C-alpha positions as CSV (number, residue, x, y, z in Angstrom):
1,M,-104.6,-37.6,74.9
2,D,-104.0,-39.4,71.7
3,D,-102.4,-42.8,71.9
4,K,-98.7,-42.6,71.4
5,T,-95.7,-44.7,72.0
6,S,-94.8,-44.1,75.6
7,L,-92.4,-45.1,78.3
8,P,-93.5,-47.8,80.8
9,G,-96.6,-46.8,82.7
10,N,-99.6,-44.8,81.6
11,T,-99.6,-43.0,78.3
12,G,-99.9,-39.4,79.3
13,E,-102.7,-39.8,81.8
14,P,-102.5,-38.0,85.2
15,W,-100.1,-39.7,87.6
16,S,-102.9,-40.5,90.0
17,R,-104.6,-42.8,87.5
18,P,-103.2,-46.4,87.1
19,A,-101.6,-47.5,83.8
20,N,-104.1,-48.1,81.0
21,G,-106.9,-47.3,83.5
22,L,-109.3,-46.1,80.8
23,A,-108.9,-49.2,78.7
24,L,-109.3,-51.5,81.7
25,R,-112.5,-49.8,82.8
26,L,-114.0,-49.9,79.3
27,T,-113.1,-53.6,79.0
28,A,-114.6,-54.3,82.4
29,V,-117.8,-52.5,81.5
30,F,-118.1,-54.4,78.2
31,C,-117.5,-57.8,79.9
32,L,-120.0,-57.1,82.6
33,A,-122.7,-56.2,80.0
34,V,-122.1,-59.5,78.2
35,V,-122.4,-61.5,81.4
36,C,-125.5,-59.7,82.6
37,A,-127.2,-60.2,79.2
38,A,-126.4,-63.9,79.2
39,S,-127.3,-64.7,82.8
40,G,-129.8,-62.0,83.8
41,C,-127.7,-61.0,86.8
42,R,-128.6,-58.0,88.9
43,K,-126.5,-54.8,89.2
44,P,-123.8,-55.4,91.8
45,A,-124.0,-53.6,95.1
46,E,-122.0,-50.4,95.6
47,P,-118.6,-51.1,97.1
48,S,-118.3,-50.4,100.8
49,A,-116.0,-47.6,102.2
50,E,-113.6,-50.4,103.2
51,Q,-113.5,-51.8,99.7
52,R,-112.9,-48.3,98.2
53,A,-110.1,-47.7,100.7
54,I,-108.5,-51.0,99.7
55,E,-108.8,-50.1,96.0
56,R,-107.2,-46.7,96.6
57,H,-104.3,-48.4,98.4
58,Q,-103.8,-50.9,95.6
59,Q,-103.8,-48.0,93.1
60,E,-101.2,-46.2,95.2
61,V,-99.0,-49.3,95.3
62,R,-99.2,-49.8,91.6
63,R,-98.4,-46.1,91.0
64,Q,-95.4,-46.3,93.3
65,K,-94.1,-49.4,91.5
66,E,-94.5,-47.7,88.1
67,W,-92.5,-44.7,89.2
68,A,-89.9,-46.8,90.9
69,S,-89.5,-48.8,87.7
70,Y,-89.3,-45.6,85.6
71,F,-86.6,-43.9,87.8
72,R,-84.5,-47.1,87.7
73,N,-84.5,-46.8,84.0
74,P,-81.8,-44.6,82.4
75,V,-84.4,-42.8,80.3
76,S,-85.6,-41.1,83.5
77,A,-82.5,-38.8,83.1
78,R,-84.5,-36.9,80.5
79,T,-87.2,-36.0,83.1
80,M,-84.4,-34.8,85.5
81,D,-83.0,-32.6,82.7
82,A,-86.4,-31.2,82.0
83,A,-86.9,-30.4,85.7
84,R,-83.6,-28.5,85.6
85,F,-84.8,-26.5,82.6
86,L,-88.0,-25.5,84.4
87,S,-85.8,-24.4,87.4
88,L,-83.7,-22.3,85.0
89,L,-86.8,-20.6,83.6
90,H,-87.9,-19.9,87.2
91,D,-84.6,-18.4,88.1
92,Q,-84.8,-16.2,84.9
93,G,-88.2,-15.0,85.9
94,Q,-89.7,-16.6,82.8
95,L,-91.9,-19.3,84.3
96,P,-95.5,-18.3,83.8
97,G,-97.7,-18.0,86.8
98,I,-94.9,-17.5,89.4
99,S,-92.2,-15.1,90.2
100,P,-88.5,-15.7,91.1
101,Q,-89.5,-14.9,94.7
102,D,-91.8,-17.9,94.8
103,H,-89.3,-20.4,96.3
104,E,-91.3,-22.5,98.7
105,L,-92.3,-25.7,96.8
106,L,-95.2,-27.7,98.4
107,G,-95.1,-30.5,95.8
108,C,-94.6,-31.6,92.2
109,E,-96.7,-34.2,90.4
110,L,-95.8,-35.7,87.0
111,T,-97.4,-37.6,84.2
112,M,-95.5,-40.4,82.6
113,P,-93.6,-38.9,79.5
114,V,-95.0,-39.5,76.1
115,V,-92.6,-40.6,73.4
116,S,-93.6,-40.3,69.8
117,P,-90.6,-41.0,67.4
118,K,-92.7,-40.0,64.3
119,G,-93.7,-36.6,65.8
120,P,-95.0,-34.0,66.0
121,Y,-92.7,-34.0,69.1
122,Y,-90.4,-36.8,70.1
123,W,-90.9,-36.3,73.8
124,S,-93.4,-34.5,76.1
125,Q,-94.2,-34.5,79.8
126,E,-96.5,-32.5,82.1
127,F,-95.2,-31.1,85.4
128,H,-97.8,-30.0,88.0
129,V,-95.9,-27.7,90.4
130,I,-97.5,-26.5,93.7
131,F,-96.1,-23.4,95.3
132,K,-96.9,-22.1,98.8
133,D,-99.4,-19.2,98.7
134,S,-102.9,-18.4,100.0
135,P,-104.4,-20.4,98.4
136,P,-101.5,-22.6,97.0
137,K,-100.6,-21.9,93.4
138,D,-101.2,-25.0,91.2
139,C,-99.2,-24.4,88.0
140,H,-99.0,-26.9,85.1
141,Y,-96.3,-27.0,82.5
142,V,-95.9,-29.2,79.4
143,L,-92.3,-29.5,78.1
144,V,-91.4,-30.9,74.7
145,Q,-88.4,-31.9,72.7
146,T,-89.0,-31.8,68.9
147,Y,-86.1,-34.2,68.2
148,R,-84.7,-36.9,70.4
149,N,-81.5,-35.0,71.2
150,G,-83.0,-31.5,70.7
151,P,-83.5,-28.8,73.3
152,F,-86.4,-28.6,75.8
153,Q,-89.1,-26.0,75.2
154,L,-92.1,-24.9,77.1
155,Q,-95.2,-25.9,75.1
156,K,-98.1,-25.1,77.3
157,A,-98.8,-23.6,80.7
158,W,-101.9,-23.0,82.9
159,R,-103.0,-22.6,86.5
160,S,-105.7,-24.7,88.1
161,D,-107.7,-24.7,91.3
162,G,-105.9,-27.9,92.5
163,A,-108.9,-30.1,91.6
164,G,-108.1,-29.9,87.9
165,K,-110.3,-26.9,86.9
166,V,-108.4,-24.5,84.7
167,L,-108.4,-21.0,86.1
168,E,-106.0,-19.3,83.7
169,E,-104.1,-20.2,80.5
170,Y,-100.8,-18.5,79.8
171,P,-100.1,-17.4,76.1
172,I,-97.2,-19.4,74.7
173,V,-96.4,-19.9,71.0
174,P,-95.9,-23.7,70.5
175,A,-92.6,-25.1,69.5
176,P,-92.1,-25.9,65.8
177,P,-93.0,-29.6,65.1
178,M,-90.7,-32.2,63.8
179,A,-90.0,-31.5,60.1
180,D,-88.8,-35.0,59.2
181,A,-88.8,-38.0,61.5
182,T,-85.8,-39.5,59.7
183,R,-83.5,-36.6,60.7
184,V,-81.5,-35.9,63.8
185,F,-80.9,-32.6,65.4
186,L,-77.2,-31.6,65.5
187,G,-77.2,-28.1,66.9
188,P,-76.8,-25.4,67.9
189,A,-77.4,-25.6,71.7
190,N,-80.1,-23.3,73.1
191,P,-81.4,-22.6,69.5
192,G,-84.2,-20.3,70.6
193,A,-82.6,-18.4,73.5
194,E,-84.8,-20.1,76.1
195,S,-81.7,-20.4,78.3
196,G,-80.6,-16.8,77.8
197,W,-77.1,-16.5,76.3
198,S,-76.1,-20.0,77.3
199,G,-74.2,-21.6,74.4
200,W,-73.8,-18.3,72.5
201,Y,-71.4,-15.4,72.2
202,N,-72.2,-11.9,71.2
203,G,-70.3,-8.7,70.5
204,T,-71.1,-5.1,69.5
205,Q,-69.2,-1.9,68.5
206,G,-70.4,1.6,68.2
207,G,-74.2,1.6,67.6
208,G,-74.5,-2.2,67.5
209,S,-76.9,-3.9,69.8
210,V,-77.8,-7.4,70.9
211,A,-80.3,-8.7,73.4
212,I,-82.5,-11.6,74.5
213,G,-86.0,-10.6,73.6
214,T,-89.0,-11.9,75.6
215,N,-91.9,-9.8,74.1
216,D,-92.2,-11.4,70.7
217,P,-90.6,-14.8,70.2
218,A,-91.4,-17.1,67.2
219,S,-92.0,-19.9,69.8
220,G,-91.5,-20.5,73.4
221,L,-90.5,-17.6,75.7
222,S,-87.4,-15.9,74.1
223,C,-85.7,-14.9,70.9
224,F,-82.4,-13.3,69.8
225,E,-82.4,-9.6,68.9
226,I,-79.6,-7.9,66.8
227,G,-79.4,-4.5,65.1
228,I,-77.9,-1.1,64.8
229,T,-79.2,1.8,66.9
230,N,-78.0,4.6,64.5
231,A,-78.0,5.2,60.7
232,V,-74.3,4.9,60.2
233,S,-73.2,2.0,58.0
234,G,-69.8,0.5,58.1
235,A,-67.8,-1.9,60.4
236,T,-67.4,0.8,63.1
237,H,-71.0,0.2,64.0
238,H,-71.8,-3.5,64.0
239,A,-73.1,-6.4,66.0
240,D,-72.8,-10.2,65.8
241,I,-74.1,-13.3,67.6
242,R,-72.4,-16.6,67.3
243,S,-73.2,-20.1,68.7
244,E,-70.7,-22.3,70.3
245,M,-69.4,-25.0,67.9
246,F,-71.3,-28.2,67.7
247,P,-70.0,-31.5,66.3
248,L,-71.1,-33.0,63.0
249,A,-71.8,-36.5,64.3
250,K,-69.8,-39.3,62.7
251,N,-72.9,-41.4,62.2
252,T,-74.7,-38.7,60.2
253,R,-74.1,-37.9,56.6
254,G,-74.7,-34.8,54.6
255,P,-76.2,-33.0,53.0
256,F,-77.5,-30.9,55.9
257,T,-80.6,-28.8,56.4
258,F,-80.3,-25.4,58.1
259,S,-83.4,-23.6,59.2
260,F,-84.4,-20.6,61.4
261,A,-87.2,-18.1,62.0
262,Y,-86.8,-14.4,61.6
263,K,-88.8,-11.1,61.8
264,L,-87.8,-7.6,60.7
265,P,-90.4,-5.4,62.4
266,T,-89.0,-2.0,61.2
267,K,-88.8,-0.6,57.7
268,V,-85.8,-2.1,55.8
269,K,-83.8,0.3,53.7
270,P,-82.8,-0.6,50.1
271,G,-79.6,-2.7,50.1
272,D,-79.8,-3.5,53.8
273,D,-79.4,-7.1,54.9
274,I,-78.5,-9.1,58.0
275,E,-76.4,-12.2,57.1
276,V,-77.0,-15.6,58.7
277,N,-74.1,-18.0,58.3
278,F,-73.9,-21.8,58.8
279,R,-70.1,-22.3,59.0
280,F,-68.0,-25.4,58.8
281,F,-64.7,-26.1,60.6
282,G,-62.1,-28.8,61.0
283,D,-60.8,-29.4,64.6
284,G,-61.0,-25.8,65.7
285,E,-62.0,-22.3,64.9
286,A,-58.6,-21.6,63.2
287,N,-59.5,-24.3,60.6
288,F,-62.4,-22.6,58.8
289,L,-63.5,-24.6,55.8
290,G,-66.5,-22.8,54.3
291,Q,-70.0,-21.5,54.9
292,K,-73.5,-21.2,53.7
293,S,-74.6,-17.5,53.9
294,I,-78.2,-16.5,53.9
295,P,-79.0,-12.7,53.7
296,V,-82.4,-11.6,55.0
297,G,-83.9,-8.1,54.5
298,S,-83.7,-6.3,51.2
299,S,-82.6,-9.5,49.4
300,T,-85.7,-11.3,50.6
301,G,-88.0,-8.4,50.1
302,D,-89.0,-8.2,53.8
303,S,-89.8,-5.0,55.6
304,E,-92.1,-4.0,58.5
305,M,-93.0,-7.7,59.1
306,T,-95.9,-8.5,61.4
307,Q,-95.2,-12.2,61.5
308,Y,-92.2,-14.5,61.5
309,K,-91.0,-16.2,58.4
310,T,-89.1,-19.5,58.4
311,V,-86.1,-20.2,56.2
312,S,-85.1,-23.8,55.5
313,V,-82.3,-24.6,53.2
314,S,-81.7,-28.3,52.4
315,G,-78.9,-30.1,50.5
316,I,-76.0,-28.2,52.1
317,P,-72.9,-30.3,51.6
318,A,-70.1,-30.3,54.1
319,P,-66.5,-29.4,52.9
320,S,-64.0,-32.2,53.1
321,G,-62.6,-32.5,56.6
322,A,-65.5,-30.7,58.3
323,V,-66.1,-32.1,61.8
324,K,-67.6,-29.0,63.6
325,A,-70.0,-26.2,62.7
326,D,-71.5,-23.0,64.2
327,V,-74.1,-20.4,63.4
328,W,-73.0,-16.7,63.0
329,I,-75.4,-13.8,62.6
330,V,-73.8,-10.5,61.6
331,A,-75.3,-6.9,61.2
332,N,-73.4,-4.2,59.4
333,I,-70.2,-6.2,58.8
334,A,-70.4,-8.1,55.5
335,G,-72.9,-5.5,54.1
336,P,-74.9,-2.5,55.3
337,W,-77.6,-2.8,57.9
338,T,-79.0,0.4,59.5
339,S,-82.7,-0.7,59.6
340,G,-83.2,-1.2,63.3
341,T,-83.5,-4.4,65.2
342,A,-84.1,-7.9,63.8
343,Q,-85.4,-10.9,65.6
344,F,-84.2,-14.6,65.2
345,D,-85.5,-17.8,66.7
346,D,-85.5,-21.6,66.4
347,F,-82.2,-22.3,64.7
348,S,-81.8,-25.9,63.6
349,V,-79.2,-28.0,61.8
350,T,-80.3,-31.5,61.0
351,A,-79.0,-34.5,59.0
352,V,-80.0,-38.0,58.2
353,P,-78.2,-40.6,60.4
354,M,-76.2,-43.2,58.5
355,P,-77.9,-46.7,58.8
356,A,-75.9,-49.1,60.9
357,W,-75.6,-51.6,58.1
358,R,-74.1,-48.9,55.8
359,G,-71.5,-48.1,58.5
360,A,-70.7,-51.8,58.7
361,L,-70.3,-52.0,55.0
362,V,-68.0,-49.0,55.0
363,K,-65.8,-50.6,57.6
364,L,-65.9,-53.9,55.7
365,G,-65.1,-52.1,52.5
366,L,-62.1,-50.4,54.0
367,G,-60.9,-53.7,55.4
368,A,-61.4,-55.4,52.0
369,I,-59.5,-52.7,50.2
370,A,-56.6,-53.0,52.7
371,A,-56.5,-56.8,52.3
372,L,-56.7,-56.5,48.5
373,S,-53.8,-54.0,48.5
374,L,-51.6,-56.2,50.7
375,G,-52.4,-59.2,48.5
376,M,-51.5,-57.3,45.3
377,I,-48.2,-56.1,46.9
378,W,-47.4,-59.6,47.9
379,M,-48.3,-61.0,44.5
380,F,-46.0,-58.5,42.7
381,Y,-43.3,-59.1,45.2
382,R,-43.4,-62.8,44.6
383,R,-43.5,-62.3,40.8
384,G,-40.5,-60.0,41.0
385,A,-38.7,-62.4,43.2
386,R,-39.2,-65.3,40.8
387,G,-38.0,-63.1,37.9
388,R,-34.8,-62.2,39.8
389,L,-34.2,-65.9,40.7
390,S,-34.7,-66.9,37.0
391,A,-32.2,-64.3,35.9
392,I,-29.6,-65.4,38.4
393,Q,-30.0,-69.1,37.3
394,K,-29.5,-68.0,33.7
395,A,-26.4,-66.0,34.5
396,G,-25.0,-69.1,36.4
397,K,-25.3,-71.2,33.3
């Protein structure tokens, strides 16, 4: 693997190899060559079986210490969350190489996670899962997070013979890489339907239809599908998919960037559009403040698409008072759509976090304004008091 910033331990090497093992071996070989050239020493004898056993024991002790140190660190919670995501995929029957009926786990081996704040993925980790079978099933899964607080996604999967030889690779479309390392992911949760309908609502009427598609996602294993099963336009036949609200973090500042992938595999009729909305709210759903609407279909000149397209709209300002947002996809409500089923994937709302020094200046500025206001009030009060005292003194004379 390429060198990247990683958590304590080895940088993405198999768990059975000690930290920085490759670098240590190369350094040792180089030093030995220099010593031999200078002194004319002979090639050292091969280590005995006892020496090899001692080395294996020392490596095992070092490995156990690395993992013990890692799991004492709060960052290990990310690994546990990733394991839960793998378990969810298994329960949904979406984990490549095994079925939901494969329950007997013989073991699980890990690599130390690789963290790369500048991308293409903030976090990645390989899980080697061994299931009971004849012979045992050795399945490998690489999970990634594009952004630090983004969702998990299966990036790569394969089956080996247990000794490391790849027997079969499973087709998975890679997750979209980090677009901008300076931005943070805000929502929505489960943006690519990898966890089914978790974090999303859906509704249909008449000929409307919604589904979680698994045959043709833009990335990962799943996508959202929405459409109309008949040719009757109008609100009596409609469908919509809506994400749960997500907070617009206080330490982020607009404008926001909203992006998603879509595919319209059937012929789009003139005037037909599906509308995708990025909506802003105050404290709750009743306090709707505004939205950015993006129609796809006839308006974008798309029809019978064979590949996904990605829409990315930057510079979206938040209305005053906006603290929450959601994503709402509608078919045959705001405008006509009777052109079959559309596919959507990889929704993302990102923003640039406010620097800590700027937040401090804002607080300082507010404090300074308050102090200045109080000072001016006191100054005018004292000036007025002196004026009234002078008038009383003059009247007394």
